[in-house]
C-alpha positions in Angstrom: 9.2 13.2 35.7 8.6 10.5 38.5 6.2 12.7 40.2 4.0 13.2 37.1 3.9 9.5 35.8 5.7 6.6 36.7 7.9 4.5 34.3 7.7 1.0 34.5 11.0 -0.9 35.6 10.9 -3.5 32.8 14.2 -2.3 31.3 17.0 -0.3 32.8 18.1 3.0 31.1 21.3 1.2 29.8 19.2 -1.7 28.4 16.7 0.7 26.7 19.6 2.5 25.1 21.0 -0.8 23.9 17.7 -1.6 22.4 17.2 1.6 20.7 20.8 1.5 19.0 19.5 -1.9 17.2 15.9 -0.8 16.7 16.1 0.5 13.1 13.1 2.7 13.6 14.1 6.5 14.1 11.0 7.6 16.0 10.9 4.6 18.2 14.6 5.1 18.9 13.9 8.7 19.8 11.2 7.7 22.1 13.4 5.1 23.7 16.2 7.5 24.4 13.8 10.0 26.0 12.5 7.4 28.4 16.1 6.3 29.1 17.1 9.9 29.9 14.0 10.3 32.2 15.0 6.9 34.0 18.4 8.5 34.6 16.7 11.3 36.5 16.5 14.2 34.1 13.6 16.3 34.1 10.6 15.5 31.8 11.3 18.7 29.8 15.0 18.2 29.5 14.6 14.4 28.5 12.2 15.3 25.8 14.2 18.2 24.5 17.5 15.9 24.3 15.4 13.4 22.1 13.9 16.0 20.0 10.3 15.9 21.2 7.7 17.8 23.4 7.0 16.8 27.0 3.5 15.7 26.1 5.0 13.4 23.3 7.4 12.0 26.0 4.4 11.4 28.3 2.3 9.7 25.7 5.5 7.5 24.9 5.8 6.7 28.6 2.1 5.7 28.9 2.4 3.3 25.9 5.8 1.9 27.1 4.3 1.1 30.5 1.3 -0.8 28.8 3.0 -2.6 25.8 6.7 -2.3 26.6 9.1 -1.5 23.7 6.5 -2.5 21.1 4.4 0.5 22.3 7.2 2.8 21.2 6.6 2.2 17.5 4.1 4.2 15.5 0.6 2.9 15.1 -0.6 2.1 11.6 -2.3 5.0 9.9 -5.9 4.8 8.6 -6.1 4.4 4.8 -9.0 5.6 2.6 -11.2 2.7 1.4 -10.5 1.2 -2.1 -12.3 2.9 -5.0 -13.6 -0.3 -6.3 -15.1 -2.8 -3.8 -14.2 -6.4 -3.8 -17.1 -7.4 -5.8 -16.6 -4.6 -8.4 -12.9 -5.8 -8.6 -13.9 -9.3 -9.1 -16.3 -8.3 -11.8 -13.6 -6.3 -13.5 -11.1 -9.2 -13.4 -13.7 -11.5 -14.9 -14.5 -9.0 -17.8 -10.7 -8.5 -18.4 -10.0 -12.2 -18.5 -13.2 -12.9 -20.8 -12.1 -10.1 -23.2 -14.2 -7.6 -25.0 -16.9 -8.1 -27.3 -16.5 -5.7 -30.2 -20.1 -5.4 -31.0 -21.1 -4.7 -27.5 -18.2 -3.0 -26.0 -17.0 -1.1 -29.1 -13.3 -2.2 -28.7 -11.3 -5.2 -29.8 -8.9 -5.1 -26.9 -9.0 -3.7 -23.4 -7.0 -0.6 -22.9 -6.8 1.3 -19.7 -8.9 4.1 -21.2 -11.5 1.7 -22.5 -11.7 0.0 -19.2 -12.0 3.4 -17.5 -15.0 4.2 -19.8 -16.5 0.6 -19.1 -16.2 1.1 -15.3 -17.9 4.5 -15.6 -20.8 3.0 -17.5 -21.1 -0.1 -15.3 -20.4 1.2 -11.8 -20.9 4.8 -12.2 -17.3 5.6 -11.0 -15.0 7.8 -12.8 -11.3 6.8 -13.0 -8.3 8.2 -14.6 -6.4 5.4 -16.6 -3.4 5.9 -14.3 -5.4 5.2 -11.2 -6.8 2.3 -13.0 -3.2 1.0 -13.6 -2.6 1.0 -9.9 -5.9 -0.8 -9.2 -4.8 -3.6 -11.7 -1.4 -3.8 -10.4 -2.8 -4.4 -6.8 -5.1 -7.1 -8.5 -2.0 -8.8 -9.7 -2.4 -7.8 -13.4 0.0 -5.8 -15.7 -0.9 -3.4 -18.2 0.5 -5.6 -20.9 -2.0 -7.2 -23.3 -2.0 -9.6 -26.1 -1.7 -8.5 -29.6 -5.2 -7.3 -30.9 -7.2 -9.8 -33.0 -9.5 -8.7 -35.7 -12.9 -9.9 -35.0 -13.5 -11.1 -38.7 -10.2 -12.9 -39.2 -10.2 -16.0 -41.4 -8.4 -18.9 -39.6 -8.7 -21.2 -42.4 -7.0 -18.6 -44.7 -4.1 -18.1 -42.2 -3.5 -21.9 -42.0 -3.5 -22.1 -45.8 -1.1 -19.3 -46.0 1.3 -20.8 -43.4 1.4 -24.2 -45.2 1.9 -22.8 -48.7 3.3 -19.4 -48.2 2.3 -16.2 -50.1 -0.6 -16.7 -52.5 1.3 -14.6 -54.9 4.3 -16.4 -56.6 
């Protein structure tokens, strides 16, 4: 391997193996053992085979190890797809949830995931399954629990009279 690509002398093979034992990441450990095997003088193919990888994977690991040290042996973060709702749309959704529905406008007296999915479809033109909406709400720090529904035409004075005197029928 030394004729193909040089391995930096930052750590000896024994130090690299010791680091690999305490690393806790299986893929980084395998890369460290492969590099340690190559430092001990094994051929690139044999060092990679003993660590369970291809020669090209070992070459890539050595290149990253030479530049970044042992931190280069860890996997890079993977790309993620963008959020289904943008930041401004999530802020609008949170404001609507906290404000509560208007029965005459929204057609519901309490927000459910299904009702919110319909509202999002009408407002933003994006269709969501209620389960997906549940994940979005959790990421926003909300739960799917809701307060008891309140009838829009409730009579608070009648409730107070009832609580003071009890049942009207005696």
